[in-house]
C-alpha positions in Angstrom: 175.8 210.4 140.7 175.2 211.7 137.1 171.8 211.7 135.5 171.1 208.7 133.3 170.6 209.6 129.6 167.3 209.0 128.1 166.9 205.6 126.5 165.2 204.7 123.3 162.7 201.9 123.2 160.5 200.3 120.5 157.2 198.5 121.1 157.3 195.1 119.4 154.2 194.2 117.3 153.1 190.8 118.6 151.2 189.8 121.7 153.3 187.4 123.7 152.8 184.8 126.3 155.1 183.2 128.9 154.8 179.4 128.9 156.0 177.2 131.7 157.0 173.6 131.1 158.7 171.0 133.2 162.4 171.5 133.8 163.2 168.2 132.0 160.9 168.9 129.0 162.3 169.0 125.5 162.1 172.4 123.8 158.9 172.1 121.8 159.0 172.6 118.0 156.6 175.5 118.3 159.3 177.4 120.2 161.8 176.9 117.4 160.2 179.3 115.0 162.9 181.1 113.1 160.9 184.0 111.9 159.1 185.0 115.1 160.1 188.6 116.3 160.9 187.4 119.8 161.3 183.9 121.4 163.2 183.5 124.6 163.9 180.0 126.0 165.3 179.8 129.5 165.8 176.6 131.5 166.6 176.3 135.2 166.7 173.3 137.4 163.0 174.0 138.3 161.4 174.9 135.0 161.6 175.6 131.2 160.1 179.0 130.5 159.4 180.2 126.9 158.4 183.6 125.9 156.9 183.5 122.4 154.1 185.0 120.3 150.9 184.0 122.0 149.5 182.5 118.8 152.3 179.9 118.7 151.7 178.5 122.2 149.2 175.6 122.2 146.2 176.1 124.5 147.2 173.0 126.5 150.4 174.6 127.7 150.4 176.5 131.1 150.9 180.2 130.3 150.5 183.8 131.3 149.5 186.5 128.9 149.0 188.4 126.8 152.1 190.6 127.1 153.7 193.2 124.9 157.4 193.8 124.7 159.4 197.1 124.7 162.9 196.6 123.4 165.7 199.0 124.5 167.6 200.3 121.5 171.0 198.7 121.6 173.5 197.3 121.6 174.1 198.1 125.2 177.6 198.0 126.6 178.1 195.5 129.4 179.7 198.2 131.5 176.6 200.4 131.6 175.0 200.4 135.0 171.4 200.8 136.1 169.6 200.6 132.7 167.1 198.0 133.8 166.7 199.6 137.2 165.8 203.0 135.7 163.2 201.6 133.4 161.8 199.3 136.1 161.6 202.2 138.6 159.5 204.3 136.1 157.1 201.4 135.6 156.9 200.6 139.3 156.1 204.2 140.1 153.2 203.9 137.6 152.1 200.6 139.1 153.0 198.6 136.0 154.5 195.2 136.6 157.1 193.8 134.2 158.8 190.7 133.1 162.4 191.4 132.0 164.5 189.6 129.5 168.1 190.5 128.7 170.0 189.4 125.6 173.6 190.0 124.6 172.8 193.3 122.9 169.8 194.7 124.8 167.0 194.5 127.4 163.4 193.8 126.8 160.5 194.7 129.1 157.3 192.7 128.9 154.2 194.4 130.3 150.7 193.1 130.3 148.9 194.1 127.1 146.2 196.0 128.9 148.9 198.2 130.6 151.0 199.0 127.4 149.6 202.5 127.2 150.4 203.1 130.9 153.9 201.8 130.4 154.6 204.0 127.4 153.2 207.0 129.3 155.3 206.2 132.4 158.5 205.7 130.4 157.9 208.8 128.3 157.3 210.9 131.5 160.6 209.6 132.8 162.3 211.1 129.8 162.7 208.0 127.6 161.8 207.9 123.9 159.3 205.2 123.1 158.5 204.3 119.4 155.2 202.5 119.0 
């Protein structure tokens, strides 16, 4: 097995929250912001989850946060193997939990805001390049 090359990541600027709505809920207008740096809308048969800037999510909505996001520099090829596993392992070894989101081009790791410095240190110690 060959060594995985170092990955580049950037810390996104906004604090985020993860909102949970009913599976049959309409996507709320606050989640349709076109200029937010990151919004992820995922629906399953059990829930509607929305990751968005914490400031956009109304206080009445069930949510977890605040979180900060680290975006892997992409685009990543779909044939690449173990990218998320390598990053998750570095964070797990440091005791930092994560919430992962994948897009067509890249992966994003959300870590609790108070653990961002620990996450950056762990990823850097594992040989990855993190731009704050």
